[in-house]
MARZA-432521 format. One record per residue (C-alpha): residue in one letter; y, x, z. Coordinates in steps of 0.05 Angstrom, whole numbers, padded with zeros to 5 digits. Last residue first. Example, Ala and Ser with C-alpha at 12.3 -4.5 7.8 and 13.67 -1.06 7.14 Angstrom:
2
@r=S v=-00021 u=00273 w=00143
@r=A v=-00090 u=00246 w=00156
This chain:
455
@r=X v=00587 u=-00543 w=00648
@r=X v=00531 u=-00541 w=00597
@r=X v=00534 u=-00605 w=00557
@r=X v=00466 u=-00639 w=00559
@r=X v=00430 u=-00636 w=00493
@r=X v=00383 u=-00687 w=00462
@r=X v=00436 u=-00739 w=00449
@r=X v=00478 u=-00780 w=00497
@r=X v=00502 u=-00745 w=00559
@r=X v=00474 u=-00762 w=00627
@r=X v=00511 u=-00805 w=00678
@r=X v=00529 u=-00795 w=00751
@r=X v=00517 u=-00721 w=00745
@r=X v=00460 u=-00675 w=00765
@r=X v=00409 u=-00717 w=00727
@r=X v=00413 u=-00683 w=00659
@r=X v=00378 u=-00620 w=00681
@r=X v=00377 u=-00563 w=00630
@r=X v=00310 u=-00548 w=00598
@r=X v=00337 u=-00532 w=00528
@r=X v=00318 u=-00600 w=00498
@r=X v=00345 u=-00636 w=00559
@r=X v=00314 u=-00644 w=00628
@r=X v=00303 u=-00707 w=00670
@r=X v=00267 u=-00743 w=00612
@r=X v=00228 u=-00800 w=00644
@r=X v=00285 u=-00812 w=00693
@r=X v=00334 u=-00818 w=00635
@r=X v=00332 u=-00893 w=00622
@r=X v=00369 u=-00915 w=00685
@r=X v=00418 u=-00857 w=00675
@r=X v=00452 u=-00893 w=00618
@r=X v=00484 u=-00844 w=00570
@r=X v=00559 u=-00835 w=00561
@r=X v=00569 u=-00775 w=00607
@r=X v=00588 u=-00730 w=00549
@r=X v=00582 u=-00763 w=00480
@r=X v=00658 u=-00763 w=00470
@r=X v=00654 u=-00688 w=00462
@r=X v=00711 u=-00650 w=00495
@r=X v=00669 u=-00592 w=00522
@r=X v=00631 u=-00581 w=00458
@r=X v=00561 u=-00610 w=00449
@r=X v=00498 u=-00576 w=00425
@r=X v=00481 u=-00589 w=00352
@r=X v=00485 u=-00517 w=00329
@r=X v=00483 u=-00509 w=00253
@r=X v=00461 u=-00455 w=00204
@r=X v=00472 u=-00461 w=00129
@r=X v=00494 u=-00388 w=00122
@r=X v=00569 u=-00402 w=00116
@r=X v=00585 u=-00377 w=00186
@r=X v=00621 u=-00441 w=00205
@r=X v=00558 u=-00479 w=00189
@r=X v=00569 u=-00539 w=00234
@r=X v=00577 u=-00507 w=00302
@r=X v=00584 u=-00537 w=00372
@r=X v=00577 u=-00611 w=00355
@r=X v=00640 u=-00650 w=00367
@r=X v=00610 u=-00720 w=00374
@r=X v=00661 u=-00746 w=00323
@r=X v=00678 u=-00817 w=00343
@r=X v=00653 u=-00870 w=00294
@r=X v=00630 u=-00923 w=00343
@r=X v=00612 u=-00911 w=00416
@r=X v=00560 u=-00964 w=00431
@r=X v=00549 u=-01001 w=00496
@r=X v=00496 u=-01049 w=00468
@r=X v=00480 u=-01058 w=00394
@r=X v=00425 u=-01106 w=00372
@r=X v=00466 u=-01163 w=00401
@r=X v=00510 u=-01156 w=00339
@r=X v=00583 u=-01141 w=00351
@r=X v=00587 u=-01093 w=00292
@r=X v=00622 u=-01028 w=00274
@r=X v=00601 u=-01003 w=00206
@r=X v=00571 u=-00934 w=00216
@r=X v=00573 u=-00869 w=00254
@r=X v=00538 u=-00880 w=00320
@r=X v=00543 u=-00855 w=00392
@r=X v=00489 u=-00891 w=00432
@r=X v=00487 u=-00927 w=00498
@r=X v=00433 u=-00977 w=00475
@r=X v=00412 u=-00989 w=00403
@r=X v=00361 u=-01046 w=00398
@r=X v=00318 u=-01069 w=00341
@r=X v=00267 u=-01125 w=00337
@r=X v=00259 u=-01141 w=00263
@r=X v=00202 u=-01191 w=00253
@r=X v=00201 u=-01217 w=00182
@r=X v=00228 u=-01286 w=00163
@r=X v=00287 u=-01259 w=00125
@r=X v=00275 u=-01185 w=00105
@r=X v=00318 u=-01136 w=00143
@r=X v=00339 u=-01069 w=00112
@r=X v=00380 u=-01027 w=00161
@r=X v=00419 u=-00966 w=00139
@r=X v=00452 u=-00920 w=00190
@r=X v=00494 u=-00858 w=00177
@r=X v=00559 u=-00884 w=00150
@r=X v=00613 u=-00849 w=00110
@r=X v=00567 u=-00790 w=00101
@r=X v=00576 u=-00723 w=00137
@r=X v=00533 u=-00738 w=00198
@r=X v=00520 u=-00781 w=00260
@r=X v=00467 u=-00818 w=00299
@r=X v=00470 u=-00797 w=00372
@r=X v=00422 u=-00822 w=00426
@r=X v=00422 u=-00852 w=00495
@r=X v=00372 u=-00905 w=00472
@r=X v=00340 u=-00924 w=00406
@r=X v=00291 u=-00980 w=00417
@r=X v=00250 u=-01004 w=00358
@r=X v=00200 u=-01059 w=00369
@r=X v=00159 u=-01107 w=00326
@r=X v=00187 u=-01081 w=00260
@r=X v=00143 u=-01120 w=00213
@r=X v=00103 u=-01083 w=00160
@r=X v=00073 u=-01134 w=00112
@r=X v=00126 u=-01187 w=00128
@r=X v=00183 u=-01137 w=00122
@r=X v=00219 u=-01085 w=00164
@r=X v=00264 u=-01027 w=00149
@r=X v=00303 u=-00974 w=00187
@r=X v=00336 u=-00914 w=00154
@r=X v=00373 u=-00862 w=00196
@r=X v=00412 u=-00803 w=00166
@r=X v=00439 u=-00844 w=00108
@r=X v=00417 u=-00833 w=00036
@r=X v=00413 u=-00785 w=-00023
@r=X v=00452 u=-00724 w=00000
@r=X v=00483 u=-00680 w=-00054
@r=X v=00456 u=-00610 w=-00054
@r=X v=00446 u=-00551 w=-00007
@r=X v=00497 u=-00579 w=00042
@r=X v=00458 u=-00623 w=00090
@r=X v=00503 u=-00645 w=00148
@r=X v=00456 u=-00698 w=00176
@r=X v=00448 u=-00718 w=00247
@r=X v=00396 u=-00753 w=00290
@r=X v=00403 u=-00728 w=00362
@r=X v=00352 u=-00759 w=00409
@r=X v=00358 u=-00779 w=00482
@r=X v=00305 u=-00834 w=00478
@r=X v=00272 u=-00859 w=00414
@r=X v=00220 u=-00915 w=00424
@r=X v=00182 u=-00943 w=00366
@r=X v=00135 u=-00999 w=00343
@r=X v=00118 u=-01010 w=00270
@r=X v=00156 u=-01027 w=00207
@r=X v=00186 u=-00975 w=00161
@r=X v=00222 u=-00921 w=00202
@r=X v=00258 u=-00866 w=00165
@r=X v=00289 u=-00807 w=00202
@r=X v=00329 u=-00747 w=00175
@r=X v=00340 u=-00789 w=00113
@r=X v=00341 u=-00753 w=00046
@r=X v=00371 u=-00684 w=00031
@r=X v=00356 u=-00666 w=00102
@r=X v=00397 u=-00636 w=00159
@r=X v=00375 u=-00658 w=00228
@r=X v=00323 u=-00690 w=00273
@r=X v=00331 u=-00662 w=00344
@r=X v=00283 u=-00696 w=00392
@r=X v=00292 u=-00702 w=00467
@r=X v=00245 u=-00762 w=00469
@r=X v=00200 u=-00796 w=00418
@r=X v=00149 u=-00851 w=00425
@r=X v=00110 u=-00872 w=00363
@r=X v=00069 u=-00933 w=00344
@r=X v=00062 u=-00934 w=00269
@r=X v=00078 u=-00983 w=00212
@r=X v=00103 u=-00930 w=00164
@r=X v=00136 u=-00867 w=00191
@r=X v=00177 u=-00817 w=00152
@r=X v=00207 u=-00757 w=00189
@r=X v=00254 u=-00704 w=00160
@r=X v=00261 u=-00722 w=00087
@r=X v=00263 u=-00690 w=00018
@r=X v=00290 u=-00618 w=00021
@r=X v=00282 u=-00609 w=00096
@r=X v=00327 u=-00566 w=00140
@r=X v=00307 u=-00590 w=00209
@r=X v=00253 u=-00623 w=00251
@r=X v=00257 u=-00607 w=00325
@r=X v=00210 u=-00637 w=00376
@r=X v=00227 u=-00635 w=00450
@r=X v=00176 u=-00691 w=00461
@r=X v=00142 u=-00729 w=00404
@r=X v=00086 u=-00776 w=00424
@r=X v=00042 u=-00798 w=00366
@r=X v=00002 u=-00854 w=00335
@r=X v=-00010 u=-00895 w=00397
@r=X v=-00060 u=-00948 w=00375
@r=X v=-00045 u=-01023 w=00377
@r=X v=00006 u=-01007 w=00323
@r=X v=-00047 u=-01006 w=00270
@r=X v=-00036 u=-00947 w=00224
@r=X v=00008 u=-00933 w=00164
@r=X v=00018 u=-00860 w=00145
@r=X v=00060 u=-00814 w=00189
@r=X v=00096 u=-00761 w=00148
@r=X v=00128 u=-00702 w=00182
@r=X v=00178 u=-00651 w=00154
@r=X v=00175 u=-00667 w=00079
@r=X v=00200 u=-00608 w=00037
@r=X v=00194 u=-00558 w=00094
@r=X v=00249 u=-00513 w=00121
@r=X v=00234 u=-00527 w=00194
@r=X v=00186 u=-00555 w=00244
@r=X v=00200 u=-00533 w=00316
@r=X v=00152 u=-00555 w=00371
@r=X v=00167 u=-00563 w=00445
@r=X v=00118 u=-00621 w=00451
@r=X v=00076 u=-00654 w=00397
@r=X v=00022 u=-00702 w=00419
@r=X v=-00023 u=-00739 w=00370
@r=X v=-00065 u=-00796 w=00397
@r=X v=-00082 u=-00825 w=00330
@r=X v=-00103 u=-00803 w=00259
@r=X v=-00142 u=-00854 w=00219
@r=X v=-00081 u=-00873 w=00178
@r=X v=-00065 u=-00800 w=00159
@r=X v=-00016 u=-00754 w=00195
@r=X v=00017 u=-00706 w=00145
@r=X v=00056 u=-00642 w=00162
@r=X v=00100 u=-00609 w=00109
@r=X v=00102 u=-00579 w=00039
@r=X v=00130 u=-00508 w=00044
@r=X v=00196 u=-00472 w=00032
@r=X v=00234 u=-00536 w=00014
@r=X v=00297 u=-00523 w=00054
@r=X v=00331 u=-00455 w=00061
@r=X v=00353 u=-00437 w=00132
@r=X v=00293 u=-00392 w=00146
@r=X v=00307 u=-00360 w=00079
@r=X v=00365 u=-00326 w=00113
@r=X v=00432 u=-00331 w=00077
@r=X v=00462 u=-00261 w=00068
@r=X v=00513 u=-00280 w=00015
@r=X v=00458 u=-00290 w=-00036
@r=X v=00386 u=-00297 w=-00012
@r=X v=00354 u=-00267 w=00050
@r=X v=00285 u=-00243 w=00069
@r=X v=00239 u=-00272 w=00122
@r=X v=00196 u=-00317 w=00079
@r=X v=00134 u=-00350 w=00108
@r=X v=00159 u=-00421 w=00115
@r=X v=00160 u=-00455 w=00183
@r=X v=00118 u=-00487 w=00237
@r=X v=00136 u=-00460 w=00306
@r=X v=00104 u=-00477 w=00373
@r=X v=00156 u=-00465 w=00427
@r=X v=00153 u=-00409 w=00478
@r=X v=00218 u=-00414 w=00517
@r=X v=00216 u=-00490 w=00523
@r=X v=00140 u=-00489 w=00524
@r=X v=00093 u=-00509 w=00469
@r=X v=00043 u=-00566 w=00467
@r=X v=00014 u=-00578 w=00399
@r=X v=-00040 u=-00631 w=00403
@r=X v=-00061 u=-00653 w=00334
@r=X v=-00113 u=-00708 w=00327
@r=X v=-00161 u=-00728 w=00271
@r=X v=-00142 u=-00739 w=00198
@r=X v=-00085 u=-00688 w=00203
@r=X v=-00062 u=-00651 w=00141
@r=X v=-00024 u=-00585 w=00149
@r=X v=00013 u=-00561 w=00088
@r=X v=00022 u=-00505 w=00037
@r=X v=00068 u=-00515 w=-00024
@r=X v=00097 u=-00444 w=-00018
@r=X v=00064 u=-00405 w=00038
@r=X v=00064 u=-00432 w=00109
@r=X v=00077 u=-00393 w=00172
@r=X v=00046 u=-00417 w=00237
@r=X v=00075 u=-00388 w=00301
@r=X v=00039 u=-00402 w=00367
@r=X v=00082 u=-00394 w=00429
@r=X v=00046 u=-00449 w=00466
@r=X v=-00026 u=-00460 w=00443
@r=X v=-00043 u=-00508 w=00387
@r=X v=-00099 u=-00558 w=00401
@r=X v=-00138 u=-00586 w=00341
@r=X v=-00176 u=-00649 w=00359
@r=X v=-00231 u=-00675 w=00312
@r=X v=-00250 u=-00748 w=00301
@r=X v=-00227 u=-00745 w=00228
@r=X v=-00223 u=-00674 w=00202
@r=X v=-00163 u=-00629 w=00213
@r=X v=-00142 u=-00599 w=00145
@r=X v=-00101 u=-00535 w=00141
@r=X v=-00071 u=-00525 w=00072
@r=X v=-00059 u=-00482 w=00010
@r=X v=-00046 u=-00414 w=00041
@r=X v=-00029 u=-00410 w=00114
@r=X v=-00006 u=-00348 w=00151
@r=X v=-00023 u=-00354 w=00225
@r=X v=00015 u=-00315 w=00277
@r=X v=-00021 u=-00270 w=00327
@r=X v=-00039 u=-00284 w=00399
@r=X v=-00018 u=-00357 w=00396
@r=X v=-00088 u=-00386 w=00390
@r=X v=-00108 u=-00448 w=00352
@r=X v=-00157 u=-00484 w=00397
@r=X v=-00213 u=-00523 w=00365
@r=X v=-00251 u=-00589 w=00369
@r=X v=-00297 u=-00589 w=00309
@r=X v=-00290 u=-00591 w=00233
@r=X v=-00225 u=-00554 w=00223
@r=X v=-00216 u=-00542 w=00148
@r=X v=-00180 u=-00479 w=00124
@r=X v=-00158 u=-00476 w=00051
@r=X v=-00137 u=-00404 w=00060
@r=X v=-00122 u=-00381 w=00130
@r=X v=-00096 u=-00310 w=00143
@r=X v=-00091 u=-00288 w=00216
@r=X v=-00029 u=-00245 w=00221
@r=X v=-00007 u=-00174 w=00237
@r=X v=00068 u=-00164 w=00237
@r=X v=00107 u=-00106 w=00209
@r=X v=00182 u=-00098 w=00222
@r=X v=00213 u=-00054 w=00169
@r=X v=00257 u=00007 w=00168
@r=X v=00285 u=00055 w=00116
@r=X v=00340 u=00106 w=00129
@r=X v=00377 u=00140 w=00072
@r=X v=00387 u=00213 w=00088
@r=X v=00436 u=00266 w=00063
@r=X v=00431 u=00341 w=00053
@r=X v=00486 u=00376 w=00013
@r=X v=00462 u=00444 w=-00012
@r=X v=00460 u=00429 w=-00086
@r=X v=00448 u=00355 w=-00078
@r=X v=00389 u=00344 w=-00032
@r=X v=00371 u=00272 w=-00017
@r=X v=00321 u=00256 w=00038
@r=X v=00291 u=00186 w=00039
@r=X v=00275 u=00160 w=00108
@r=X v=00218 u=00126 w=00145
@r=X v=00212 u=00074 w=00200
@r=X v=00162 u=00021 w=00219
@r=X v=00177 u=-00025 w=00278
@r=X v=00113 u=-00060 w=00298
@r=X v=00109 u=-00134 w=00317
@r=X v=00061 u=-00152 w=00373
@r=X v=-00014 u=-00164 w=00362
@r=X v=-00034 u=-00094 w=00344
@r=X v=-00102 u=-00084 w=00311
@r=X v=-00074 u=-00056 w=00247
@r=X v=-00063 u=-00080 w=00176
@r=X v=-00024 u=-00036 w=00126
@r=X v=00047 u=-00057 w=00114
@r=X v=00077 u=-00071 w=00045
@r=X v=00149 u=-00055 w=00028
@r=X v=00193 u=-00063 w=-00033
@r=X v=00256 u=-00024 w=-00050
@r=X v=00303 u=-00028 w=-00109
@r=X v=00356 u=00026 w=-00123
@r=X v=00413 u=00024 w=-00174
@r=X v=00446 u=00088 w=-00194
@r=X v=00521 u=00100 w=-00198
@r=X v=00577 u=00131 w=-00238
@r=X v=00645 u=00162 w=-00224
@r=X v=00617 u=00228 w=-00250
@r=X v=00546 u=00227 w=-00278
@r=X v=00482 u=00223 w=-00237
@r=X v=00424 u=00266 w=-00259
@r=X v=00358 u=00269 w=-00222
@r=X v=00331 u=00340 w=-00218
@r=X v=00271 u=00331 w=-00173
@r=X v=00225 u=00277 w=-00147
@r=X v=00183 u=00277 w=-00084
@r=X v=00134 u=00225 w=-00059
@r=X v=00118 u=00208 w=-00130
@r=X v=00113 u=00149 w=-00178
@r=X v=00148 u=00160 w=-00244
@r=X v=00175 u=00099 w=-00281
@r=X v=00247 u=00122 w=-00279
@r=X v=00241 u=00132 w=-00204
@r=X v=00184 u=00100 w=-00166
@r=X v=00182 u=00112 w=-00092
@r=X v=00134 u=00099 w=-00035
@r=X v=00136 u=00070 w=00036
@r=X v=00071 u=00058 w=00074
@r=X v=00097 u=00095 w=00135
@r=X v=00038 u=00141 w=00146
@r=X v=00028 u=00177 w=00080
@r=X v=00100 u=00165 w=00058
@r=X v=00131 u=00206 w=00113
@r=X v=00193 u=00240 w=00086
@r=X v=00205 u=00207 w=00019
@r=X v=00239 u=00262 w=-00021
@r=X v=00294 u=00259 w=-00072
@r=X v=00308 u=00329 w=-00097
@r=X v=00361 u=00369 w=-00134
@r=X v=00407 u=00310 w=-00146
@r=X v=00447 u=00337 w=-00204
@r=X v=00520 u=00318 w=-00203
@r=X v=00575 u=00299 w=-00252
@r=X v=00647 u=00317 w=-00235
@r=X v=00705 u=00275 w=-00211
@r=X v=00666 u=00255 w=-00149
@r=X v=00650 u=00183 w=-00131
@r=X v=00576 u=00192 w=-00146
@r=X v=00548 u=00127 w=-00120
@r=X v=00477 u=00107 w=-00099
@r=X v=00465 u=00032 w=-00099
@r=X v=00422 u=-00016 w=-00060
@r=X v=00371 u=-00070 w=-00074
@r=X v=00317 u=-00099 w=-00030
@r=X v=00256 u=-00132 w=-00060
@r=X v=00213 u=-00185 w=-00027
@r=X v=00158 u=-00164 w=00019
@r=X v=00084 u=-00147 w=00019
@r=X v=00023 u=-00188 w=00039
@r=X v=-00027 u=-00140 w=00070
@r=X v=00007 u=-00141 w=00137
@r=X v=00062 u=-00192 w=00143
@r=X v=00133 u=-00166 w=00136
@r=X v=00184 u=-00187 w=00188
@r=X v=00255 u=-00169 w=00169
@r=X v=00267 u=-00111 w=00122
@r=X v=00321 u=-00060 w=00131
@r=X v=00353 u=-00009 w=00083
@r=X v=00398 u=00036 w=00125
@r=X v=00461 u=00075 w=00108
@r=X v=00483 u=00021 w=00059
@r=X v=00519 u=00022 w=-00008
@r=X v=00504 u=00097 w=-00009
@r=X v=00554 u=00153 w=-00024
@r=X v=00531 u=00219 w=-00053
@r=X v=00564 u=00286 w=-00038
@r=X v=00601 u=00338 w=-00078
@r=X v=00578 u=00404 w=-00106
@r=X v=00542 u=00425 w=-00170
@r=X v=00564 u=00403 w=-00239
@r=X v=00537 u=00367 w=-00299
@r=X v=00581 u=00367 w=-00361
@r=X v=00604 u=00300 w=-00387
@r=X v=00590 u=00285 w=-00461
@r=X v=00532 u=00238 w=-00451
@r=X v=00578 u=00179 w=-00436
@r=X v=00554 u=00123 w=-00390
@r=X v=00506 u=00065 w=-00385
@r=X v=00483 u=00054 w=-00314
@r=X v=00423 u=00094 w=-00290
@r=X v=00366 u=00051 w=-00266
@r=X v=00331 u=00070 w=-00202
@r=X v=00266 u=00038 w=-00177
@r=X v=00236 u=00046 w=-00108
@r=X v=00166 u=00018 w=-00100
@r=X v=00141 u=00012 w=-00029
@r=X v=00069 u=00027 w=-00017
@r=X v=00000 u=00000 w=00000
């Protein structure tokens, strides 16, 4: 395994004389890679070498210092070697460099920092370009099917190709701190039961497998549509997801229609964010959710079509900026085939960048039992009995809505947020701590949403 380093000399005149002396300038002193999985390889890094002198130079040698152990390698003008000599760079000109890295597997469970350097000698001037990468060993699963009750360990991350399928009648338990990385179009499909119980400081993470960056330094971790999503099929019941973060999928979680006499899922401290199609879609299911953060999707962050639901201290918000949004943050529907027998949304925030963030489709003659209690909502103000103690259309003042320009948001509350102390304490005894583990029962009233403002 090696790194390939390619240099392309920019077009320039052949009439300049080469000269000794002068130093090179690099576009960066260090070329760094984020986590690189063993045996998989990385994306490419680019940098430039400049000759800002008024005379042309000959780089006497370019030497990779520890290629045998580090796993780095070079390719210059199509020639692979650990040491190259007499590379010409004309005056006021530059060379492009491209680096890739692959890490050899080892027995280590924790990430390893791998370093090397490239030594440039230009007629007596010695300069170094530092190389570093974080290597991580992983379990690789390709088309894995879980056929008996199993525990997915958190000792090393999982890298999933294609899909993980949990058979009907089988329980897959995911340990706290487990990280599951999904390749493009990979998914997890639950016909049995998924129990993923992380801890506040050791959450279970489902995300794409890319750690590099795209233009303007945007981490791929913020890019939606990196993998397919999590699917719960009709025969799947009794799922429990606690302290789990699902991000940059196409479809965060899909719950297919089941009888509401069975508890489909309990979602506690669950985050679903940065999805290219929708966050959560549930059809005729029985789901309880608390301290959930459902944010930033091209479609709805949450869609409920019939069924029985309880959402307590949740933040449902949409400031998706990768493309034009297609609908409101929260979609609620009911019809004769899938009646909405119960939907309580309590002490929660529903907000975003659209003119309104709730859409309700009610079919005459179909059950549609909906209640919003002590919520902050962006939408058309109404006096309907479905809405009790509502704060309408006041900006919740989230802490950060992509001020850094890398599509990263922080949905905690600022000090002057109108959501502070506007929840009803009578409902909060079942969730005495917020999404970060901070108590919400110290004051007379808790805040609405999944975060308690930190005084």
